[in-house]
C-alpha positions as CSV (number, residue, x, y, z in Angstrom):
1,M,94.4,66.5,18.3
2,K,96.3,63.9,20.3
3,R,93.0,62.7,22.0
4,S,91.2,62.3,18.6
5,T,94.3,60.5,17.2
6,A,94.4,58.2,20.2
7,W,90.7,57.3,19.6
8,L,91.4,56.7,15.9
9,I,94.2,54.3,16.9
10,F,91.9,52.5,19.3
11,V,89.1,52.1,16.7
12,T,91.5,50.9,14.1
13,V,93.1,48.3,16.4
14,S,89.7,47.2,17.6
15,A,88.4,46.7,14.0
16,M,91.6,44.8,13.2
17,Y,91.2,42.5,16.3
18,C,87.6,41.8,15.5
19,L,88.5,40.6,11.9
20,V,91.5,38.6,13.3
21,F,89.1,36.7,15.6
22,M,86.6,36.1,12.8
23,Q,89.2,34.3,10.6
24,R,90.7,32.5,13.6
25,T,87.5,30.6,14.6
26,G,85.6,30.6,11.3
27,P,87.1,27.4,9.8
28,G,85.2,25.3,12.4
29,L,82.0,26.1,10.5
30,I,83.2,24.1,7.5
31,A,85.0,21.2,9.2
32,Q,82.4,18.7,8.1
33,K,82.5,20.1,4.6
34,L,86.3,19.8,4.4
35,M,86.3,16.2,5.6
36,E,83.8,15.3,2.8
37,Q,85.5,17.4,0.2
38,Y,89.0,16.0,0.7
39,A,88.0,12.6,2.0
40,I,90.0,12.9,5.2
41,A,89.5,11.5,8.7
42,P,89.1,13.8,11.8
43,T,92.7,13.1,12.8
44,T,93.9,14.5,9.5
45,L,91.5,17.5,9.7
46,S,92.9,18.4,13.1
47,L,96.3,19.1,11.5
48,M,94.8,22.3,10.1
49,T,94.3,23.7,13.6
50,V,97.4,22.1,15.0
51,A,99.5,23.8,12.4
52,Q,98.0,27.2,13.2
53,Y,98.2,27.1,17.0
54,L,101.5,25.3,17.1
55,T,103.0,28.1,14.9
56,Y,101.4,30.7,17.2
57,A,102.8,29.0,20.3
58,A,106.3,28.6,18.9
59,L,106.5,32.3,18.1
60,Q,104.8,33.7,21.2
61,I,107.9,33.9,23.4
62,P,110.3,35.2,20.6
63,V,107.7,37.9,19.8
64,G,107.4,38.8,23.4
65,L,111.2,39.1,23.8
66,F,111.8,41.3,20.7
67,A,108.6,43.2,20.1
68,V,109.8,46.4,21.8
69,R,113.1,46.5,19.9
70,M,111.5,45.7,16.5
71,H,108.8,48.5,16.5
72,P,105.4,47.0,17.7
73,E,103.5,49.2,15.2
74,R,105.2,47.5,12.2
75,L,104.9,44.0,13.7
76,L,101.2,44.6,14.4
77,A,100.5,45.6,10.8
78,L,102.6,42.8,9.5
79,G,100.7,40.3,11.7
80,A,97.3,41.5,10.4
81,F,98.6,41.3,6.8
82,C,99.8,37.7,7.3
83,D,96.3,36.9,8.8
84,G,94.6,38.4,5.8
85,L,97.0,36.7,3.3
86,G,96.5,33.3,5.0
87,T,92.7,33.7,5.0
88,I,92.8,34.5,1.2
89,L,94.9,31.4,0.7
90,F,92.5,29.3,2.8
91,G,89.6,30.4,0.7
92,T,91.3,29.7,-2.6
93,S,93.1,26.4,-1.6
94,T,92.4,23.4,-3.8
95,S,94.2,20.8,-1.7
96,F,94.4,20.0,2.0
97,H,98.1,20.6,2.0
98,A,97.5,24.1,0.8
99,I,94.9,24.6,3.6
100,I,97.5,23.5,6.2
101,F,100.0,26.0,4.7
102,S,97.4,28.8,4.8
103,R,96.8,28.2,8.5
104,V,100.5,28.3,9.2
105,I,100.6,31.8,7.6
106,V,97.6,32.7,9.8
107,G,99.5,31.3,12.9
108,I,102.5,33.6,12.1
109,G,100.2,36.5,11.8
110,D,98.2,35.7,15.0
111,A,101.5,35.5,17.0
112,M,102.3,39.1,16.2
113,V,98.9,40.7,16.9
114,W,97.9,40.7,20.6
115,L,101.2,41.5,22.3
116,N,101.9,44.3,19.9
117,I,98.3,45.7,20.4
118,V,99.2,45.9,24.1
119,L,102.5,47.7,23.4
120,V,101.0,50.1,20.8
121,L,98.1,51.2,23.0
122,G,100.5,51.5,26.0
123,K,102.1,54.4,24.1
124,W,98.8,56.2,23.6
125,Y,97.0,55.7,27.0
126,D,98.3,56.0,30.5
127,A,98.2,53.1,33.0
128,G,94.9,54.3,34.5
129,V,93.1,54.1,31.2
130,C,95.0,51.5,29.3
131,G,93.5,48.5,31.2
132,R,90.0,49.5,30.3
133,I,91.0,50.2,26.7
134,L,92.5,46.7,26.4
135,G,89.4,45.3,27.8
136,F,87.3,46.9,25.1
137,V,89.7,45.7,22.4
138,G,89.4,42.2,23.9
139,M,85.6,42.5,23.7
140,S,85.9,43.5,20.0
141,G,87.7,40.2,19.5
142,N,84.9,38.3,21.1
143,L,82.5,40.2,18.9
144,G,84.4,39.0,15.9
145,A,84.2,35.4,17.2
146,I,80.4,35.8,17.6
147,L,80.2,37.1,14.0
148,S,82.1,34.0,12.9
149,T,79.2,31.8,14.2
150,F,75.7,32.0,12.7
151,P,76.2,35.2,10.6
152,L,79.2,33.7,8.8
153,A,77.5,30.3,8.7
154,W,74.5,31.9,7.0
155,W,76.8,33.5,4.4
156,I,78.6,30.2,3.8
157,A,75.3,28.4,3.4
158,R,74.2,30.9,0.8
159,D,77.5,31.3,-1.2
160,G,79.8,28.5,-0.2
161,Y,82.8,29.0,2.0
162,R,85.4,30.3,-0.5
163,E,83.8,33.7,-1.2
164,P,83.3,34.7,2.5
165,F,86.9,33.7,3.5
166,V,88.5,35.5,0.5
167,A,86.4,38.6,1.2
168,L,87.4,38.5,4.9
169,G,91.0,38.1,4.0
170,V,90.9,41.0,1.5
171,V,89.4,43.3,4.2
172,L,92.1,42.2,6.7
173,V,94.8,43.0,4.2
174,V,93.3,46.5,3.5
175,V,93.0,47.2,7.2
176,S,96.6,46.1,7.8
177,L,97.9,48.5,5.2
178,L,95.7,51.4,6.5
179,S,96.9,50.7,10.0
180,A,100.5,50.6,8.9
181,W,100.2,54.0,7.3
182,L,98.3,55.4,10.3
183,L,100.7,54.1,12.9
184,E,103.8,55.2,10.9
185,H,102.5,58.8,10.5
186,T,101.3,59.5,14.0
187,T,103.4,60.3,17.1
188,P,102.3,58.6,20.3
189,V,101.5,60.6,23.5
190,R,104.1,58.6,25.5
191,P,107.7,57.9,24.4
192,P,108.6,54.3,23.6
193,L,110.1,52.1,26.2
194,A,113.9,52.2,26.5
195,T,114.9,48.8,25.2
196,G,118.0,48.7,27.4
197,L,115.7,48.6,30.5
198,Y,113.7,45.6,29.2
199,R,115.7,42.6,30.4
200,P,113.4,39.6,30.9
201,N,115.0,36.7,32.6
202,I,113.6,33.1,32.2
203,Q,115.5,31.9,35.3
204,T,114.0,34.6,37.4
205,V,110.5,33.8,36.1
206,F,110.9,30.1,37.3
207,H,112.8,31.0,40.5
208,K,109.7,30.0,42.5
209,P,108.2,27.2,40.2
210,W,104.6,27.4,41.3
211,D,104.4,31.1,40.8
212,M,104.8,30.4,37.1
213,M,103.3,26.9,36.9
214,A,100.0,27.9,38.5
215,P,99.0,30.4,35.7
216,I,100.5,28.0,33.1
217,L,98.2,25.2,34.2
218,A,95.2,27.5,34.5
219,H,95.6,28.9,31.0
220,W,96.3,25.3,29.7
221,G,93.0,24.1,31.2
222,F,90.6,26.9,30.5
223,M,91.6,28.8,27.4
224,G,93.2,26.1,25.2
225,P,90.4,23.4,25.4
226,F,87.6,25.8,24.5
227,L,89.6,27.4,21.7
228,G,90.7,24.0,20.2
229,F,87.2,22.6,20.5
230,A,85.3,25.6,19.2
231,S,87.7,26.2,16.3
232,L,87.3,22.8,14.7
233,F,85.1,20.1,16.3
234,A,82.2,21.8,18.0
235,I,80.0,22.1,14.9
236,P,80.7,18.5,13.7
237,M,79.9,17.1,17.1
238,L,76.6,19.0,17.3
239,H,75.9,17.6,13.8
240,T,76.6,14.0,14.7
241,L,75.0,14.1,18.2
242,Y,71.9,16.3,17.5
243,G,71.6,16.5,13.7
244,M,72.3,20.3,13.7
245,N,73.4,22.1,10.6
246,A,76.2,24.7,10.7
247,V,73.7,27.6,11.2
248,Q,72.0,25.8,14.1
249,G,75.3,24.8,15.7
250,G,76.4,28.4,15.2
251,Y,73.8,29.6,17.7
252,Y,75.3,27.4,20.4
253,L,78.8,28.7,19.6
254,A,77.5,32.2,19.7
255,L,76.1,31.5,23.2
256,A,79.4,30.2,24.3
257,L,81.2,33.3,23.0
258,L,78.6,35.5,24.7
259,G,79.7,33.8,27.9
260,S,83.3,34.7,27.0
261,L,82.2,38.3,26.5
262,M,80.4,38.4,29.9
263,A,83.2,36.8,31.9
264,G,85.8,39.6,32.1
265,P,83.5,42.3,33.6
266,I,82.3,39.8,36.2
267,V,85.4,37.9,37.4
268,G,87.7,40.9,37.2
269,P,86.0,43.0,40.0
270,L,85.4,39.8,42.0
271,S,89.1,38.9,41.9
272,D,90.0,42.5,42.9
273,R,87.8,42.1,45.9
274,F,88.4,38.5,47.0
275,G,91.8,37.7,45.5
276,R,92.5,35.8,42.3
277,K,92.3,32.3,43.7
278,I,88.7,32.0,44.8
279,P,87.0,33.3,41.7
280,Y,89.4,31.3,39.4
281,L,88.9,28.1,41.4
282,L,85.1,28.4,41.3
283,V,85.2,29.0,37.6
284,G,87.4,25.9,37.2
285,I,85.1,23.7,39.3
286,V,82.1,24.7,37.2
287,D,84.0,24.3,34.0
288,V,85.0,20.7,34.9
289,L,81.4,19.9,35.8
290,A,80.2,21.3,32.5
291,W,82.8,19.3,30.4
292,G,82.1,16.2,32.5
293,T,78.3,16.5,32.1
294,F,78.7,17.0,28.3
295,A,80.9,13.9,28.1
296,A,78.7,11.7,30.2
297,F,75.3,12.6,28.8
298,A,76.1,14.1,25.4
299,P,73.6,12.1,23.2
300,I,70.6,12.7,25.6
301,L,71.1,16.2,26.9
302,P,68.0,18.4,26.6
303,R,68.7,21.5,24.5
304,F,68.4,24.0,27.3
305,I,71.0,22.1,29.4
306,L,73.3,21.9,26.3
307,A,72.9,25.7,25.9
308,A,73.8,26.2,29.6
309,I,76.9,24.0,29.1
310,F,78.1,26.0,26.1
311,L,77.5,29.3,28.1
312,V,79.6,27.9,31.0
313,L,82.4,26.7,28.7
314,G,82.6,30.1,27.0
315,F,82.5,31.9,30.4
316,A,85.5,29.8,31.6
317,N,87.4,30.7,28.5
318,G,86.7,34.4,29.1
319,A,87.6,34.1,32.7
320,S,91.1,33.0,31.7
321,V,92.0,36.7,31.6
322,L,92.7,36.1,35.3
323,T,95.8,34.3,34.2
324,F,97.4,37.6,33.3
325,A,96.0,39.3,36.5
326,V,97.8,36.6,38.5
327,I,101.0,37.2,36.6
328,R,100.7,41.0,37.0
329,D,100.4,40.4,40.8
330,T,103.2,37.9,41.0
331,F,106.1,39.2,38.8
332,T,108.1,42.3,38.6
333,S,107.5,44.7,35.7
334,N,110.5,43.6,33.7
335,N,109.3,40.0,33.7
336,I,105.6,40.4,33.2
337,G,105.8,40.4,29.5
338,L,107.9,37.2,29.4
339,A,105.7,35.4,32.0
340,S,102.6,36.4,30.0
341,G,104.1,35.0,26.9
342,I,105.0,31.7,28.5
343,A,101.4,31.3,30.0
344,N,99.9,32.3,26.6
345,T,102.1,29.7,24.9
346,A,100.7,27.0,27.3
347,G,97.2,28.0,26.4
348,F,97.9,27.6,22.7
349,L,99.8,24.4,23.1
350,S,96.7,23.1,24.8
351,A,94.6,24.3,21.8
352,V,97.0,22.2,19.7
353,C,96.6,19.1,21.8
354,V,92.8,19.2,22.1
355,P,91.8,19.0,18.5
356,W,94.5,16.5,17.7
357,G,93.3,14.3,20.6
358,I,89.7,14.7,19.6
359,G,90.5,13.8,16.0
360,F,92.5,10.8,17.0
361,L,89.6,9.5,19.3
362,L,87.0,10.1,16.7
363,S,89.0,8.2,14.1
364,A,89.9,5.3,16.5
365,G,87.7,2.5,17.7
366,P,85.7,1.8,14.5
367,G,83.7,-0.7,16.5
368,L,82.3,2.1,18.7
369,D,79.2,4.0,17.9
370,I,80.0,7.6,16.7
371,S,78.2,9.1,19.7
372,A,80.4,6.9,22.0
373,R,83.5,8.2,20.3
374,D,82.3,11.8,20.8
375,Q,81.8,11.0,24.5
376,W,85.4,9.7,24.8
377,A,86.7,12.8,23.0
378,L,84.8,15.1,25.4
379,A,86.1,13.1,28.4
380,Y,89.6,13.7,27.1
381,V,89.0,17.5,27.0
382,T,87.6,17.3,30.6
383,L,91.1,16.1,31.8
384,F,92.5,19.4,30.5
385,S,90.0,21.4,32.5
386,A,90.6,19.3,35.6
387,L,94.4,20.1,35.3
388,G,93.6,23.8,35.0
389,T,91.5,23.6,38.2
390,L,94.4,22.0,40.0
391,G,96.6,24.9,38.9
392,T,94.2,27.4,40.5
393,L,94.8,25.7,43.8
394,K,98.4,26.9,43.8
395,I,97.5,30.6,43.1
396,A,98.1,33.0,46.0
397,G,94.8,34.1,47.5
398,K,95.6,37.8,47.6
399,A,97.4,40.2,45.2
400,K,101.1,40.6,46.0
401,K,102.7,44.0,45.8
402,K,105.9,43.8,43.8
403,S,108.7,46.3,43.3
404,A,110.2,46.9,39.9
405,V,113.4,45.0,40.7
406,G,114.2,41.6,42.2
407,A,112.5,38.2,41.8
């Protein structure tokens, strides 16, 4: 009975995370449409994504500090409910101010989802299995991101964007309510953590600055830029540079997300064998080359090279899971959650800065050709990747064995 209930919890959480990722990346498909509908510049449009990810980043550390004490099951269901409500509001908004408000609600929901998924599943699966279970849940998120590319683009092209987003939001609300009932009426296999033992300490986390700064910079450089770019400006850039519509651009985004899906099963075992530094550094170097090539030759790239670049960018995003492997190797058990929250906050702050910067550069320099502005914007993103690669240079080459106490 317990095993079947555990699998039911896993399936429910995976379905929820798939839907959360769909609504998180879906608005990028209609970025061009929103600029035309509300007569706004790219800089203004970027506020939509900035509001969502800045809210996420601001709440990440508080959620990490208090999730155990405030019942992660309830916070998880509440997060999914906020995601669904925000998505419904997005689909029914009649002004750009309302759209920004809807994405703030989504950001609040997003901040409560992943960490509480980790805590909830940790009650149902022991340490030897939980890592693989979380990997599969992460893959369900990437599957949702893939579904938010050309399948969602096809639906939007057929029925407009309002109906698909409202429908997605309604499904998320229903799933959140069902999961709330399920999680409230089931007893986990393992007892909850004793909150008195959970004493994360920020001073201890930064006691050796580079132990924390290395994963911060890596996550800032590899996860944030791809998420910020893919969530808003990837489709408009493919339209202006190559004349692609949303469905055609969606195929390239799907390819990038396929790269994200492939990365974990490849870089994880390699980092276990060779240490975290070498695989992460190699990923960073290739990522910088991909962004740099895109920036330098964007208007004239052959389609097969463009496809390879998107695959690499997605792969680097997926490889950013090594950030949390580095943290797990470096910090004691009572500080892993806080350190992970700090690094994740850096990634989402990067996802805030990237679309804002791209929007500013696309709106600036009216004397420049639009493709030249795209190239400057891509060069700006390349700097983020380069900083992430520098961060990997400060990662310890081999895993450190840490006790449960001390720094």
